[in-house]
C-alpha positions in Angstrom: 0.0 0.0 0.0 2.7 2.6 0.8 4.4 2.1 -2.5 1.1 2.5 -4.4 0.3 5.7 -2.6 3.8 7.0 -3.5 3.2 6.3 -7.2 -0.2 8.0 -7.1 1.2 11.2 -5.6 4.2 11.5 -7.9 2.1 10.8 -11.1 0.8 14.4 -11.0 2.7 17.1 -12.8 4.2 19.5 -10.2 3.6 22.4 -12.5 -0.1 22.6 -11.6 0.6 23.3 -7.9 1.5 26.5 -6.2 4.8 26.8 -4.2 3.1 26.0 -0.9 1.3 23.0 -2.4 4.6 21.8 -3.9 6.2 21.9 -0.5 3.3 20.0 1.1 3.5 17.4 -1.7 7.2 17.0 -1.2 6.7 16.4 2.5 4.0 13.8 1.9 6.3 12.1 -0.7 9.2 11.9 1.8 6.9 10.5 4.5 5.6 7.9 2.1 9.1 6.9 1.1 10.0 6.5 4.8 7.0 4.2 5.3 7.7 2.2 2.1 11.4 1.8 2.7 12.5 2.9 6.2 15.9 1.3 5.8 16.9 4.2 3.5 16.5 6.6 6.4 17.7 4.8 9.5 20.3 2.5 8.1 23.2 4.7 9.2 21.8 5.1 12.7 21.2 1.4 13.1 24.7 0.6 11.7 26.3 3.0 14.2 24.3 1.6 17.1 25.1 -2.0 16.2 28.8 -1.2 16.0 29.1 1.0 19.1 28.9 -0.3 22.7 29.7 1.1 26.1 31.7 -1.2 28.3 31.8 -0.7 32.1 35.3 -1.5 33.5 35.8 -1.5 37.3 39.4 -1.4 38.7 39.8 -2.9 42.1 42.8 -3.6 44.4 44.6 -2.3 47.5 45.6 1.3 47.9 48.9 2.3 46.3 48.8 -0.6 43.9 48.6 1.8 40.9 44.9 1.7 39.9 44.7 5.4 39.3 48.0 5.5 37.5 46.7 2.7 35.2 43.5 4.6 34.6 45.3 7.9 33.8 47.9 6.2 31.6 45.2 4.6 29.6 42.8 7.6 29.3 45.3 10.5 29.2 48.6 8.8 28.5 50.1 10.5 31.6 51.8 9.5 34.8 51.8 11.3 38.1 54.8 10.3 40.4 52.9 11.7 43.5 50.5 9.3 45.2 47.1 10.7 45.7 44.6 8.4 47.4 41.3 7.8 45.6 38.4 8.5 47.9 35.3 6.6 46.7 35.6 6.4 42.9 37.0 8.3 39.9 35.5 8.0 36.5 37.2 8.0 33.1 35.8 7.6 29.6 37.7 6.7 26.4 36.5 5.6 22.9 38.7 3.1 21.1 38.6 1.3 17.7 38.8 -2.5 18.0 38.5 -2.9 14.3 38.0 -0.5 11.4 34.2 -0.9 11.7 33.8 -1.5 15.4 34.2 1.1 18.1 33.6 0.8 21.8 33.5 3.3 24.6 35.2 2.2 27.8 33.8 3.6 31.0 36.6 3.1 33.5 35.7 3.2 37.2 38.7 3.6 39.5 37.6 2.4 42.9 39.5 3.5 46.0 41.4 0.7 47.9 39.7 1.6 51.2 36.2 0.7 49.9 36.6 -3.0 50.4 33.8 -3.9 52.9 32.3 -0.4 52.5 28.7 0.3 52.1 29.1 1.7 48.5 31.2 -1.0 46.9 28.2 -2.9 45.6 27.0 0.3 43.9 30.4 0.8 42.2 30.6 -2.8 41.0 26.9 -3.1 39.8 26.7 -3.7 36.0 30.4 -4.2 35.5 31.3 -5.9 32.3 35.1 -6.2 33.1 36.8 -6.2 36.4 40.6 -5.5 36.7 42.1 -6.8 39.8 45.4 -4.9 40.3 48.2 -5.6 42.7 51.8 -4.3 43.2 54.4 -6.9 42.3 56.7 -5.5 45.0 54.0 -5.9 47.7 53.0 -9.4 48.6 50.1 -8.3 50.8 48.5 -6.5 47.9 48.5 -9.8 45.9 47.2 -11.9 48.8 44.3 -9.5 49.4 43.0 -10.0 45.8 41.2 -13.1 47.0 39.0 -10.8 49.2 38.4 -8.5 46.3 37.5 -11.4 44.0 35.1 -13.0 46.5 33.4 -9.6 47.0 32.8 -9.1 43.3 31.3 -12.6 43.0 29.0 -11.9 45.9 27.7 -8.6 44.4 27.5 -9.9 40.8 25.6 -13.1 41.5 24.2 -14.6 38.3 26.2 -12.3 36.1 29.9 -12.9 36.4 32.0 -10.2 34.7 35.2 -10.8 32.8 38.1 -10.8 35.3 41.6 -9.5 34.4 44.6 -9.9 36.7 47.1 -7.1 36.5 50.5 -7.2 38.2 51.5 -3.5 38.1 54.9 -1.8 38.6 56.6 -4.3 36.3 59.5 -1.8 35.8 60.6 -2.8 39.4 61.2 -6.4 38.7 64.4 -6.3 40.8 62.1 -5.7 43.8 59.6 -8.4 42.9 57.9 -10.0 45.9 55.3 -12.0 44.0 56.6 -14.9 41.9 55.3 -15.0 38.3 54.2 -18.6 38.9 51.8 -17.4 41.7 50.5 -14.7 39.3 49.6 -17.2 36.5 48.3 -19.8 38.9 45.9 -17.3 40.5 44.6 -16.3 37.1 44.3 -19.8 35.8 42.4 -21.1 38.8 39.8 -18.4 38.4 39.6 -18.3 34.6 41.1 -14.8 34.3 43.1 -13.0 31.7 46.5 -12.2 33.1 49.0 -9.4 32.4 52.1 -7.7 33.9 52.1 -4.0 33.3 53.8 -0.7 34.3 51.7 2.5 34.5 55.0 4.4 34.8 56.5 3.3 31.5 53.1 2.5 29.8 54.1 -1.2 29.3 51.0 -3.3 28.3 48.4 -0.7 29.5 46.8 -0.1 26.1 47.0 -3.9 25.4 45.1 -4.8 28.6 42.1 -2.7 27.8 42.0 -3.5 24.1 42.3 -7.2 24.5 39.9 -7.4 27.4 37.3 -5.5 25.4 37.8 -7.6 22.4 37.6 -10.8 24.5 34.3 -9.6 25.9 32.9 -8.8 22.5 34.3 -12.0 20.9 36.3 -10.0 18.4 39.5 -11.2 16.9 42.1 -8.5 17.0 44.8 -8.1 14.3 48.1 -9.7 15.1 49.8 -6.3 15.8 47.3 -5.8 18.7 48.0 -9.2 20.2 51.8 -9.1 20.2 53.5 -8.7 23.5 54.5 -5.2 24.6 58.3 -4.8 25.1 59.2 -4.8 28.8 60.9 -1.7 30.1 62.8 -2.2 33.3 64.5 0.2 35.7 68.2 0.6 35.3 70.1 -0.4 38.4 73.3 1.5 39.0 75.6 -0.2 41.5 78.0 2.3 43.1 80.9 1.1 45.2 80.8 2.3 48.8 83.2 5.2 49.5 84.9 3.3 52.4 85.9 0.5 50.0 87.3 3.0 47.6 89.6 4.6 50.2 90.8 1.2 51.5 92.4 0.4 48.1 96.1 1.0 47.9 97.2 4.0 45.8 98.7 3.0 42.5 102.5 3.1 42.4 103.9 5.4 39.6 106.1 3.7 37.1 109.7 4.7 37.5 112.0 4.5 34.5 115.8 4.3 34.8 118.0 6.8 32.9 121.7 6.7 32.0 122.2 10.4 32.7 124.3 11.0 35.8 123.9 14.3 37.6 127.0 15.7 39.5 126.8 18.4 42.1 
């Protein structure tokens, strides 16, 4: 029926109508076209909606483990050497391209480490698609406390388990490592988690973590360039000899050469 109405209207010669009548006729014609073939008018909006999704990411872990530094490195590509405790929650938003035709908006929720057991934690976790459990590789206690964070998330997300990602932060301080890599991988494997080592300071693996986690959630295969491991940047250790040891060394004896010249006085 809509297509028949369209043919009936456009069969008239537009010369017999006044300007106002032509405008009304044009509006009717557009409306009829929209009814007859709506895909012509909303195809773009449907395409954008189908290929754009907002993903809620919640970052949990003990204080000073580097959650805020990870959030800011990812969203702003910046790093603050000063430690500022997060009170409650900080919110970051970043849009990324997983493929040429698929974009996602990542809503990153940086939750303060003191909120474990707090009254608001369930509100912060609610609706999370991805949960990053972050610890400091130089702090064993921050790793051991992840079990409490993990159990809390499961309690508040009953029936809808999010994708868990284990992140060992401060990987640039490997010479101070207190958590064995075997423990890291074992913890992740036993709980079906993705696992990464990262450094918010150097930027190592930060972008990779968020991109691969989002792609894993959406069942999208990333190009090989996005799945390659990020080079590890480590701190340079300069070993300087103690001053006492330097002064204890005997002074070098100058080389004396003999001469055949005799000096008479």
